[in-house]
Structures are given as structure tokens and as C-alpha cells.
mmCIF file as gemmi writes it, N, C-alpha and C atoms, coordinates in Angstrom:
data_model
loop_
_atom_site.group_PDB
_atom_site.id
_atom_site.type_symbol
_atom_site.label_atom_id
_atom_site.label_alt_id
_atom_site.label_comp_id
_atom_site.label_asym_id
_atom_site.label_entity_id
_atom_site.label_seq_id
_atom_site.pdbx_PDB_ins_code
_atom_site.Cartn_x
_atom_site.Cartn_y
_atom_site.Cartn_z
_atom_site.occupancy
_atom_site.B_iso_or_equiv
_atom_site.pdbx_formal_charge
_atom_site.auth_seq_id
_atom_site.auth_asym_id
_atom_site.pdbx_PDB_model_num
ATOM 1 N N . MET Axp A 1 ? -15.502 -10.41 -8.201 1 0 ? 1 A 1
ATOM 2 C CA . MET Axp A 1 ? -14.67 -10.233 -7.399 1 0 ? 1 A 1
ATOM 3 C C . MET Axp A 1 ? -14.387 -9.336 -6.731 1 0 ? 1 A 1
ATOM 4 N N . TYR Axp A 2 ? -14.211 -8.81 -5.636 1 0 ? 2 A 1
ATOM 5 C CA . TYR Axp A 2 ? -14.043 -7.63 -4.564 1 0 ? 2 A 1
ATOM 6 C C . TYR Axp A 2 ? -12.93 -7.584 -3.876 1 0 ? 2 A 1
ATOM 7 N N . PHE Axp A 3 ? -12.097 -7.079 -4.042 1 0 ? 3 A 1
ATOM 8 C CA . PHE Axp A 3 ? -11.193 -6.789 -2.627 1 0 ? 3 A 1
ATOM 9 C C . PHE Axp A 3 ? -11.576 -5.907 -1.601 1 0 ? 3 A 1
ATOM 10 N N . VAL Axp A 4 ? -11.475 -6.037 -0.256 1 0 ? 4 A 1
ATOM 11 C CA . VAL Axp A 4 ? -10.971 -5.344 1.109 1 0 ? 4 A 1
ATOM 12 C C . VAL Axp A 4 ? -9.442 -5.399 0.734 1 0 ? 4 A 1
ATOM 13 N N . TYR Axp A 5 ? -8.948 -3.953 1.196 1 0 ? 5 A 1
ATOM 14 C CA . TYR Axp A 5 ? -7.795 -3.685 1.21 1 0 ? 5 A 1
ATOM 15 C C . TYR Axp A 5 ? -7.609 -2.799 2.269 1 0 ? 5 A 1
ATOM 16 N N . LEU Axp A 6 ? -6.06 -2.805 3.092 1 0 ? 6 A 1
ATOM 17 C CA . LEU Axp A 6 ? -5.5 -1.989 3.715 1 0 ? 6 A 1
ATOM 18 C C . LEU Axp A 6 ? -4.398 -1.489 3.223 1 0 ? 6 A 1
ATOM 19 N N . ILE Axp A 7 ? -4.429 -0.098 3.273 1 0 ? 7 A 1
ATOM 20 C CA . ILE Axp A 7 ? -2.768 0.479 2.787 1 0 ? 7 A 1
ATOM 21 C C . ILE Axp A 7 ? -2.214 1.152 3.773 1 0 ? 7 A 1
ATOM 22 N N . GLU Axp A 8 ? -0.689 1.231 3.678 1 0 ? 8 A 1
ATOM 23 C CA . GLU Axp A 8 ? -0.109 2.049 5.041 1 0 ? 8 A 1
ATOM 24 C C . GLU Axp A 8 ? 0.041 3.072 4.24 1 0 ? 8 A 1
ATOM 25 N N . CYS Axp A 9 ? -0.641 4.485 4.969 1 0 ? 9 A 1
ATOM 26 C CA . CYS Axp A 9 ? 0.194 5.468 4.156 1 0 ? 9 A 1
ATOM 27 C C . CYS Axp A 9 ? 1.578 6.259 4.979 1 0 ? 9 A 1
ATOM 28 N N . SER Axp A 10 ? 1.641 7.699 4.204 1 0 ? 10 A 1
ATOM 29 C CA . SER Axp A 10 ? 3.378 7.688 4.409 1 0 ? 10 A 1
ATOM 30 C C . SER Axp A 10 ? 3.58 8.141 6.158 1 0 ? 10 A 1
ATOM 31 N N . ASP Axp A 11 ? 2.113 8.686 6.334 1 0 ? 11 A 1
ATOM 32 C CA . ASP Axp A 11 ? 2.154 8.572 8.036 1 0 ? 11 A 1
ATOM 33 C C . ASP Axp A 11 ? 1.886 8.171 8.816 1 0 ? 11 A 1
ATOM 34 N N . LYS Axp A 12 ? 1.895 6.528 8.248 1 0 ? 12 A 1
ATOM 35 C CA . LYS Axp A 12 ? 1.71 5.339 9.548 1 0 ? 12 A 1
ATOM 36 C C . LYS Axp A 12 ? 0.348 5.206 9.499 1 0 ? 12 A 1
ATOM 37 N N . SER Axp A 13 ? -1.011 5.73 9.028 1 0 ? 13 A 1
ATOM 38 C CA . SER Axp A 13 ? -2.047 5.972 8.841 1 0 ? 13 A 1
ATOM 39 C C . SER Axp A 13 ? -2.443 4.443 7.999 1 0 ? 13 A 1
ATOM 40 N N . ILE Axp A 14 ? -3.414 3.737 8.342 1 0 ? 14 A 1
ATOM 41 C CA . ILE Axp A 14 ? -3.881 3.018 7.339 1 0 ? 14 A 1
ATOM 42 C C . ILE Axp A 14 ? -5.273 3.28 6.957 1 0 ? 14 A 1
ATOM 43 N N . TYR Axp A 15 ? -5.588 2.823 5.49 1 0 ? 15 A 1
ATOM 44 C CA . TYR Axp A 15 ? -6.485 3.368 4.818 1 0 ? 15 A 1
ATOM 45 C C . TYR Axp A 15 ? -7.227 2.084 4.136 1 0 ? 15 A 1
ATOM 46 N N . THR Axp A 16 ? -8.71 2.183 4.684 1 0 ? 16 A 1
ATOM 47 C CA . THR Axp A 16 ? -9.508 0.679 3.561 1 0 ? 16 A 1
ATOM 48 C C . THR Axp A 16 ? -10.207 1.25 2.931 1 0 ? 16 A 1
ATOM 49 N N . GLY Axp A 17 ? -10.35 0.062 1.71 1 0 ? 17 A 1
ATOM 50 C CA . GLY Axp A 17 ? -10.812 0.605 0.902 1 0 ? 17 A 1
ATOM 51 C C . GLY Axp A 17 ? -10.934 -0.416 -0.205 1 0 ? 17 A 1
ATOM 52 N N . ILE Axp A 18 ? -12.471 -0.729 -0.934 1 0 ? 18 A 1
ATOM 53 C CA . ILE Axp A 18 ? -12.766 -2.044 -1.815 1 0 ? 18 A 1
ATOM 54 C C . ILE Axp A 18 ? -12.238 -1.267 -3.2 1 0 ? 18 A 1
ATOM 55 N N . THR Axp A 19 ? -12.178 -2.612 -4.054 1 0 ? 19 A 1
ATOM 56 C CA . THR Axp A 19 ? -11.695 -2.539 -5.483 1 0 ? 19 A 1
ATOM 57 C C . THR Axp A 19 ? -11.78 -4.111 -6.05 1 0 ? 19 A 1
ATOM 58 N N . THR Axp A 20 ? -11.859 -3.976 -7.291 1 0 ? 20 A 1
ATOM 59 C CA . THR Axp A 20 ? -12.135 -5.267 -8.34 1 0 ? 20 A 1
ATOM 60 C C . THR Axp A 20 ? -10.202 -5.843 -8.755 1 0 ? 20 A 1
ATOM 61 N N . ASP Axp A 21 ? -9.747 -4.792 -8.784 1 0 ? 21 A 1
ATOM 62 C CA . ASP Axp A 21 ? -7.925 -5.184 -8.859 1 0 ? 21 A 1
ATOM 63 C C . ASP Axp A 21 ? -7.448 -4.153 -7.904 1 0 ? 21 A 1
ATOM 64 N N . ILE Axp A 22 ? -6.39 -5.285 -7.066 1 0 ? 22 A 1
ATOM 65 C CA . ILE Axp A 22 ? -6.062 -4.342 -6.281 1 0 ? 22 A 1
ATOM 66 C C . ILE Axp A 22 ? -4.742 -3.784 -6.789 1 0 ? 22 A 1
ATOM 67 N N . GLU Axp A 23 ? -3.924 -4.157 -7.762 1 0 ? 23 A 1
ATOM 68 C CA . GLU Axp A 23 ? -2.669 -3.528 -8.082 1 0 ? 23 A 1
ATOM 69 C C . GLU Axp A 23 ? -2.915 -2.381 -9.153 1 0 ? 23 A 1
ATOM 70 N N . ARG Axp A 24 ? -4.583 -2.181 -9.988 1 0 ? 24 A 1
ATOM 71 C CA . ARG Axp A 24 ? -4.846 -1.156 -10.867 1 0 ? 24 A 1
ATOM 72 C C . ARG Axp A 24 ? -5.086 0.119 -9.403 1 0 ? 24 A 1
ATOM 73 N N . ARG Axp A 25 ? -6.115 -0.597 -8.483 1 0 ? 25 A 1
ATOM 74 C CA . ARG Axp A 25 ? -6.221 0.913 -7.531 1 0 ? 25 A 1
ATOM 75 C C . ARG Axp A 25 ? -5.262 1.418 -6.563 1 0 ? 25 A 1
ATOM 76 N N . PHE Axp A 26 ? -3.985 0.62 -6.235 1 0 ? 26 A 1
ATOM 77 C CA . PHE Axp A 26 ? -2.793 0.87 -5.776 1 0 ? 26 A 1
ATOM 78 C C . PHE Axp A 26 ? -1.861 1.882 -6.419 1 0 ? 26 A 1
ATOM 79 N N . ARG Axp A 27 ? -2.029 1.767 -7.894 1 0 ? 27 A 1
ATOM 80 C CA . ARG Axp A 27 ? -1.506 2.524 -8.697 1 0 ? 27 A 1
ATOM 81 C C . ARG Axp A 27 ? -2.095 3.686 -8.997 1 0 ? 27 A 1
ATOM 82 N N . GLU Axp A 28 ? -3.488 3.628 -8.717 1 0 ? 28 A 1
ATOM 83 C CA . GLU Axp A 28 ? -4.514 4.675 -8.806 1 0 ? 28 A 1
ATOM 84 C C . GLU Axp A 28 ? -4.014 5.708 -7.614 1 0 ? 28 A 1
ATOM 85 N N . HIS Axp A 29 ? -4.153 5.46 -6.46 1 0 ? 29 A 1
ATOM 86 C CA . HIS Axp A 29 ? -3.77 5.442 -5.298 1 0 ? 29 A 1
ATOM 87 C C . HIS Axp A 29 ? -1.91 6.618 -5.332 1 0 ? 29 A 1
ATOM 88 N N . SER Axp A 30 ? -1.353 5.614 -5.878 1 0 ? 30 A 1
ATOM 89 C CA . SER Axp A 30 ? 0.117 6.39 -5.808 1 0 ? 30 A 1
ATOM 90 C C . SER Axp A 30 ? 0.018 7.324 -6.616 1 0 ? 30 A 1
ATOM 91 N N . LEU Axp A 31 ? -0.518 8.028 -7.555 1 0 ? 31 A 1
ATOM 92 C CA . LEU Axp A 31 ? -0.933 8.655 -8.912 1 0 ? 31 A 1
ATOM 93 C C . LEU Axp A 31 ? -1.522 9.572 -7.874 1 0 ? 31 A 1
ATOM 94 N N . GLY Axp A 32 ? -2.377 9.727 -6.988 1 0 ? 32 A 1
ATOM 95 C CA . GLY Axp A 32 ? -2.927 10.905 -6.243 1 0 ? 32 A 1
ATOM 96 C C . GLY Axp A 32 ? -4.215 10.821 -7.405 1 0 ? 32 A 1
ATOM 97 N N . ARG Axp A 33 ? -4.913 9.765 -7.601 1 0 ? 33 A 1
ATOM 98 C CA . ARG Axp A 33 ? -6.344 9.751 -8.631 1 0 ? 33 A 1
ATOM 99 C C . ARG Axp A 33 ? -6.906 8.601 -7.222 1 0 ? 33 A 1
ATOM 100 N N . GLY Axp A 34 ? -6.334 8.323 -6.222 1 0 ? 34 A 1
ATOM 101 C CA . GLY Axp A 34 ? -7.544 7.472 -5.569 1 0 ? 34 A 1
ATOM 102 C C . GLY Axp A 34 ? -8.883 7.488 -4.101 1 0 ? 34 A 1
ATOM 103 N N . GLY Axp A 35 ? -8.149 8.797 -4.421 1 0 ? 35 A 1
ATOM 104 C CA . GLY Axp A 35 ? -9.304 9.751 -3.311 1 0 ? 35 A 1
ATOM 105 C C . GLY Axp A 35 ? -8.632 10.575 -2.641 1 0 ? 35 A 1
ATOM 106 N N . ALA Axp A 36 ? -9.051 11.373 -1.952 1 0 ? 36 A 1
ATOM 107 C CA . ALA Axp A 36 ? -8.785 12.727 -1.629 1 0 ? 36 A 1
ATOM 108 C C . ALA Axp A 36 ? -7.462 12.102 -0.044 1 0 ? 36 A 1
ATOM 109 N N . TYR Axp A 37 ? -8.197 11.042 0.9 1 0 ? 37 A 1
ATOM 110 C CA . TYR Axp A 37 ? -7.387 10.758 2.177 1 0 ? 37 A 1
ATOM 111 C C . TYR Axp A 37 ? -5.935 10.661 1.197 1 0 ? 37 A 1
ATOM 112 N N . THR Axp A 38 ? -5.984 9.355 0.691 1 0 ? 38 A 1
ATOM 113 C CA . THR Axp A 38 ? -4.816 8.948 -0.121 1 0 ? 38 A 1
ATOM 114 C C . THR Axp A 38 ? -3.84 10.15 -0.594 1 0 ? 38 A 1
ATOM 115 N N . ARG Axp A 39 ? -4.684 11.02 -1.208 1 0 ? 39 A 1
ATOM 116 C CA . ARG Axp A 39 ? -3.741 11.68 -1.885 1 0 ? 39 A 1
ATOM 117 C C . ARG Axp A 39 ? -3.006 12.828 -0.766 1 0 ? 39 A 1
ATOM 118 N N . SER Axp A 40 ? -3.489 13.111 0.133 1 0 ? 40 A 1
ATOM 119 C CA . SER Axp A 40 ? -2.966 13.953 1.231 1 0 ? 40 A 1
ATOM 120 C C . SER Axp A 40 ? -2.001 12.702 2.192 1 0 ? 40 A 1
ATOM 121 N N . LYS Axp A 41 ? -2.317 12.054 1.89 1 0 ? 41 A 1
ATOM 122 C CA . LYS Axp A 41 ? -1.307 11.008 2.776 1 0 ? 41 A 1
ATOM 123 C C . LYS Axp A 41 ? -0.261 10.161 2.566 1 0 ? 41 A 1
ATOM 124 N N . ARG Axp A 42 ? -0.405 10.228 1.118 1 0 ? 42 A 1
ATOM 125 C CA . ARG Axp A 42 ? 0.47 9.085 -0.335 1 0 ? 42 A 1
ATOM 126 C C . ARG Axp A 42 ? 0.992 7.692 0.645 1 0 ? 42 A 1
ATOM 127 N N . VAL Axp A 43 ? 0.467 6.976 -0.287 1 0 ? 43 A 1
ATOM 128 C CA . VAL Axp A 43 ? 0.517 5.465 0.172 1 0 ? 43 A 1
ATOM 129 C C . VAL Axp A 43 ? 1.952 5.013 -0.1 1 0 ? 43 A 1
ATOM 130 N N . LYS Axp A 44 ? 2.295 3.951 0.92 1 0 ? 44 A 1
ATOM 131 C CA . LYS Axp A 44 ? 3.305 3.398 0.644 1 0 ? 44 A 1
ATOM 132 C C . LYS Axp A 44 ? 3.188 1.705 -0.001 1 0 ? 44 A 1
ATOM 133 N N . LYS Axp A 45 ? 2.408 1.16 0.963 1 0 ? 45 A 1
ATOM 134 C CA . LYS Axp A 45 ? 2.024 -0.239 1.252 1 0 ? 45 A 1
ATOM 135 C C . LYS Axp A 45 ? 1.04 -0.84 1.199 1 0 ? 45 A 1
ATOM 136 N N . VAL Axp A 46 ? 0.409 -2.289 0.165 1 0 ? 46 A 1
ATOM 137 C CA . VAL Axp A 46 ? -0.521 -3.074 0.553 1 0 ? 46 A 1
ATOM 138 C C . VAL Axp A 46 ? -0.632 -3.869 2.112 1 0 ? 46 A 1
ATOM 139 N N . LEU Axp A 47 ? -1.163 -3.44 2.669 1 0 ? 47 A 1
ATOM 140 C CA . LEU Axp A 47 ? -1.03 -4.192 3.788 1 0 ? 47 A 1
ATOM 141 C C . LEU Axp A 47 ? -1.936 -5.727 4.075 1 0 ? 47 A 1
ATOM 142 N N . TYR Axp A 48 ? -2.95 -5.762 3.568 1 0 ? 48 A 1
ATOM 143 C CA . TYR Axp A 48 ? -4.304 -6.945 3.552 1 0 ? 48 A 1
ATOM 144 C C . TYR Axp A 48 ? -4.537 -6.49 2.615 1 0 ? 48 A 1
ATOM 145 N N . THR Axp A 49 ? -5.299 -7.832 2.419 1 0 ? 49 A 1
ATOM 146 C CA . THR Axp A 49 ? -6.503 -7.987 1.246 1 0 ? 49 A 1
ATOM 147 C C . THR Axp A 49 ? -7.003 -9.153 2.031 1 0 ? 49 A 1
ATOM 148 N N . GLU Axp A 50 ? -8.466 -9.093 1.856 1 0 ? 50 A 1
ATOM 149 C CA . GLU Axp A 50 ? -9.319 -9.675 1.563 1 0 ? 50 A 1
ATOM 150 C C . GLU Axp A 50 ? -10.447 -10.059 0.511 1 0 ? 50 A 1
ATOM 151 N N . GLN Axp A 51 ? -10.805 -11.379 -0.129 1 0 ? 51 A 1
ATOM 152 C CA . GLN Axp A 51 ? -11.366 -11.087 -1.069 1 0 ? 51 A 1
ATOM 153 C C . GLN Axp A 51 ? -13.03 -11.564 -0.975 1 0 ? 51 A 1
ATOM 154 N N . TYR Axp A 52 ? -13.941 -11.019 -1.701 1 0 ? 52 A 1
ATOM 155 C CA . TYR Axp A 52 ? -15.625 -11.315 -1.504 1 0 ? 52 A 1
ATOM 156 C C . TYR Axp A 52 ? -16.03 -11.416 -2.916 1 0 ? 52 A 1
ATOM 157 N N . PRO Axp A 53 ? -16.854 -12.512 -3.122 1 0 ? 53 A 1
ATOM 158 C CA . PRO Axp A 53 ? -17.49 -12.908 -4.406 1 0 ? 53 A 1
ATOM 159 C C . PRO Axp A 53 ? -19.029 -11.316 -4.528 1 0 ? 53 A 1
ATOM 160 N N . THR Axp A 54 ? -19.32 -10.8 -3.595 1 0 ? 54 A 1
ATOM 161 C CA . THR Axp A 54 ? -20.077 -9.649 -4.252 1 0 ? 54 A 1
ATOM 162 C C . THR Axp A 54 ? -19.324 -8.189 -3.901 1 0 ? 54 A 1
ATOM 163 N N . ARG Axp A 55 ? -20.357 -6.994 -4.527 1 0 ? 55 A 1
ATOM 164 C CA . ARG Axp A 55 ? -19.567 -5.945 -3.812 1 0 ? 55 A 1
ATOM 165 C C . ARG Axp A 55 ? -20.437 -5.797 -2.647 1 0 ? 55 A 1
ATOM 166 N N . ASN Axp A 56 ? -21.853 -6.209 -2.64 1 0 ? 56 A 1
ATOM 167 C CA . ASN Axp A 56 ? -22.097 -5.98 -1.109 1 0 ? 56 A 1
ATOM 168 C C . ASN Axp A 56 ? -21.672 -6.524 -0.098 1 0 ? 56 A 1
ATOM 169 N N . GLU Axp A 57 ? -21.225 -7.444 0.011 1 0 ? 57 A 1
ATOM 170 C CA . GLU Axp A 57 ? -20.434 -8.201 0.843 1 0 ? 57 A 1
ATOM 171 C C . GLU Axp A 57 ? -19.189 -7.447 1.117 1 0 ? 57 A 1
ATOM 172 N N . ALA Axp A 58 ? -18.008 -6.894 0.226 1 0 ? 58 A 1
ATOM 173 C CA . ALA Axp A 58 ? -17.015 -6.507 0.281 1 0 ? 58 A 1
ATOM 174 C C . ALA Axp A 58 ? -17.348 -5.096 1.159 1 0 ? 58 A 1
ATOM 175 N N . LEU Axp A 59 ? -18.283 -4.784 0.815 1 0 ? 59 A 1
ATOM 176 C CA . LEU Axp A 59 ? -18.82 -3.065 0.959 1 0 ? 59 A 1
ATOM 177 C C . LEU Axp A 59 ? -19.25 -2.927 3.112 1 0 ? 59 A 1
ATOM 178 N N . LYS Axp A 60 ? -19.539 -4.304 3.057 1 0 ? 60 A 1
ATOM 179 C CA . LYS Axp A 60 ? -19.659 -4.755 4.892 1 0 ? 60 A 1
ATOM 180 C C . LYS Axp A 60 ? -18.85 -4.903 5.113 1 0 ? 60 A 1
ATOM 181 N N . ARG Axp A 61 ? -17.84 -5.666 4.969 1 0 ? 61 A 1
ATOM 182 C CA . ARG Axp A 61 ? -16.709 -5.929 5.682 1 0 ? 61 A 1
ATOM 183 C C . ARG Axp A 61 ? -15.722 -4.671 5.626 1 0 ? 61 A 1
ATOM 184 N N . GLU Axp A 62 ? -15.631 -3.894 4.392 1 0 ? 62 A 1
ATOM 185 C CA . GLU Axp A 62 ? -15.088 -2.208 4.418 1 0 ? 62 A 1
ATOM 186 C C . GLU Axp A 62 ? -15.58 -1.431 5.557 1 0 ? 62 A 1
ATOM 187 N N . ALA Axp A 63 ? -17.097 -1.166 5.87 1 0 ? 63 A 1
ATOM 188 C CA . ALA Axp A 63 ? -17.376 -0.878 6.483 1 0 ? 63 A 1
ATOM 189 C C . ALA Axp A 63 ? -17.218 -0.884 8.15 1 0 ? 63 A 1
ATOM 190 N N . GLN Axp A 64 ? -16.986 -2.4 8.036 1 0 ? 64 A 1
ATOM 191 C CA . GLN Axp A 64 ? -16.768 -2.795 9.57 1 0 ? 64 A 1
ATOM 192 C C . GLN Axp A 64 ? -15.185 -2.769 9.994 1 0 ? 64 A 1
ATOM 193 N N . ILE Axp A 65 ? -14.437 -2.779 9.097 1 0 ? 65 A 1
ATOM 194 C CA . ILE Axp A 65 ? -12.735 -2.62 9.303 1 0 ? 65 A 1
ATOM 195 C C . ILE Axp A 65 ? -12.677 -0.892 9.842 1 0 ? 65 A 1
ATOM 196 N N . LYS Axp A 66 ? -13.464 -0.363 8.423 1 0 ? 66 A 1
ATOM 197 C CA . LYS Axp A 66 ? -13.398 1.353 8.645 1 0 ? 66 A 1
ATOM 198 C C . LYS Axp A 66 ? -13.567 1.352 10.461 1 0 ? 66 A 1
ATOM 199 N N . SER Axp A 67 ? -14.882 0.857 10.891 1 0 ? 67 A 1
ATOM 200 C CA . SER Axp A 67 ? -15.005 1.035 12.267 1 0 ? 67 A 1
ATOM 201 C C . SER Axp A 67 ? -14.066 0.909 13.352 1 0 ? 67 A 1
ATOM 202 N N . TRP Axp A 68 ? -12.977 0.131 12.805 1 0 ? 68 A 1
ATOM 203 C CA . TRP Axp A 68 ? -12.455 -0.292 14.274 1 0 ? 68 A 1
ATOM 204 C C . TRP Axp A 68 ? -11.263 0.823 14.476 1 0 ? 68 A 1
ATOM 205 N N . ARG Axp A 69 ? -10.625 0.471 15.858 1 0 ? 69 A 1
ATOM 206 C CA . ARG Axp A 69 ? -9.537 1.225 16.321 1 0 ? 69 A 1
ATOM 207 C C . ARG Axp A 69 ? -8.325 0.993 15.287 1 0 ? 69 A 1
ATOM 208 N N . ARG Axp A 70 ? -7.316 1.485 15.394 1 0 ? 70 A 1
ATOM 209 C CA . ARG Axp A 70 ? -5.859 1.456 14.656 1 0 ? 70 A 1
ATOM 210 C C . ARG Axp A 70 ? -5.423 -0.261 15.344 1 0 ? 70 A 1
ATOM 211 N N . GLU Axp A 71 ? -5.04 -0.263 16.619 1 0 ? 71 A 1
ATOM 212 C CA . GLU Axp A 71 ? -5.117 -1.644 17.275 1 0 ? 71 A 1
ATOM 213 C C . GLU Axp A 71 ? -5.431 -2.755 16.93 1 0 ? 71 A 1
ATOM 214 N N . LYS Axp A 72 ? -6.87 -2.471 16.462 1 0 ? 72 A 1
ATOM 215 C CA . LYS Axp A 72 ? -7.29 -4.037 15.943 1 0 ? 72 A 1
ATOM 216 C C . LYS Axp A 72 ? -6.944 -4.046 14.818 1 0 ? 72 A 1
ATOM 217 N N . LYS Axp A 73 ? -7.09 -3.412 13.73 1 0 ? 73 A 1
ATOM 218 C CA . LYS Axp A 73 ? -6.533 -3.541 12.429 1 0 ? 73 A 1
ATOM 219 C C . LYS Axp A 73 ? -5.033 -4.349 11.969 1 0 ? 73 A 1
ATOM 220 N N . LEU Axp A 74 ? -4.156 -3.457 13.189 1 0 ? 74 A 1
ATOM 221 C CA . LEU Axp A 74 ? -2.597 -4.264 13.278 1 0 ? 74 A 1
ATOM 222 C C . LEU Axp A 74 ? -3.055 -5.16 13.175 1 0 ? 74 A 1
ATOM 223 N N . ASN Axp A 75 ? -4.452 -5.724 14.426 1 0 ? 75 A 1
ATOM 224 C CA . ASN Axp A 75 ? -4.042 -7.486 14.942 1 0 ? 75 A 1
ATOM 225 C C . ASN Axp A 75 ? -4.574 -8.333 13.625 1 0 ? 75 A 1
ATOM 226 N N . LEU Axp A 76 ? -5.36 -7.251 12.784 1 0 ? 76 A 1
ATOM 227 C CA . LEU Axp A 76 ? -5.814 -8.478 11.548 1 0 ? 76 A 1
ATOM 228 C C . LEU Axp A 76 ? -4.953 -8.658 11.016 1 0 ? 76 A 1
ATOM 229 N N . ILE Axp A 77 ? -4.09 -7.622 10.491 1 0 ? 77 A 1
ATOM 230 C CA . ILE Axp A 77 ? -3.056 -7.791 9.606 1 0 ? 77 A 1
ATOM 231 C C . ILE Axp A 77 ? -2.135 -9.001 9.916 1 0 ? 77 A 1
ATOM 232 N N . LYS Axp A 78 ? -1.352 -8.942 11.387 1 0 ? 78 A 1
ATOM 233 C CA . LYS Axp A 78 ? -0.885 -9.793 12.052 1 0 ? 78 A 1
ATOM 234 C C . LYS Axp A 78 ? -1.313 -11.488 11.969 1 0 ? 78 A 1
ATOM 235 N N . ILE Axp A 79 ? -2.601 -11.329 12.269 1 0 ? 79 A 1
ATOM 236 C CA . ILE Axp A 79 ? -3.007 -12.762 12.572 1 0 ? 79 A 1
ATOM 237 C C . ILE Axp A 79 ? -2.82 -13.087 11.168 1 0 ? 79 A 1
ATOM 238 N N . ASN Axp A 80 ? -3.352 -12.551 10.049 1 0 ? 80 A 1
ATOM 239 C CA . ASN Axp A 80 ? -3.425 -12.922 8.806 1 0 ? 80 A 1
ATOM 240 C C . ASN Axp A 80 ? -2.394 -13.151 8.157 1 0 ? 80 A 1
ATOM 241 N N . LYS Axp A 81 ? -0.79 -12.963 8.364 1 0 ? 81 A 1
ATOM 242 C CA . LYS Axp A 81 ? 0.54 -12.329 7.662 1 0 ? 81 A 1
ATOM 243 C C . LYS Axp A 81 ? 0.805 -13.812 7.469 1 0 ? 81 A 1
ATOM 244 N N . PRO Axp A 82 ? 1.401 -14.02 6.569 1 0 ? 82 A 1
ATOM 245 C CA . PRO Axp A 82 ? 1.564 -15.555 6.108 1 0 ? 82 A 1
ATOM 246 C C . PRO Axp A 82 ? 3.231 -15.699 7.151 1 0 ? 82 A 1
ATOM 247 N N . ILE Axp A 83 ? 3.616 -17.186 7.647 1 0 ? 83 A 1
ATOM 248 C CA . ILE Axp A 83 ? 4.427 -17.356 8.546 1 0 ? 83 A 1
ATOM 249 C C . ILE Axp A 83 ? 5.9 -17.769 7.476 1 0 ? 83 A 1
ATOM 250 N N . ILE Axp A 84 ? 7.292 -17.246 7.625 1 0 ? 84 A 1
ATOM 251 C CA . ILE Axp A 84 ? 7.897 -17.489 6.39 1 0 ? 84 A 1
ATOM 252 C C . ILE Axp A 84 ? 8.905 -18.093 7.096 1 0 ? 84 A 1
């Protein structure tokens, strides 16, 4: 199982990636082992996740989301946020 995830960075930017383990990957980003972008921006929290059965499907969705403007990413997060 693969996950596409969106993380908020300290500068309010949104990072998009894929992983098989959200908690492990967030920890790696937090420790500066998650890639150059998140190393320089420092991660704050996971904003959104989607689950996919194959790596290929997750990679396609990641590429799609990465091509979006910030407003569209925020709308995705807002629309799929659970109502409390």
C-alpha cells in the first residue's frame, strides 16, 4: 500500500510526496533525512493523505498534485477534512 501525502512546512509551503509509511516518512522529514526541500523548509504537520494499491498509481497522483497551484491543494485539503 502506498500513500500520497501533503505536508505543511515552516514557511507555509506545501510539500507533496509518496511513501509506504506516513509516520516513518514524517519522522525522516523532521530529522532532515527526507529530501533537500523539507531539510531547508522544516516540516510542521501532515495536512492530507490518500491511499493507493500500487506505487505507479501513487506516483501518478503525486505528479498531478505537484502540478497544481497552492490554492487547488488547499481546496483538496479543505474538501476532504473530516467534520467534527
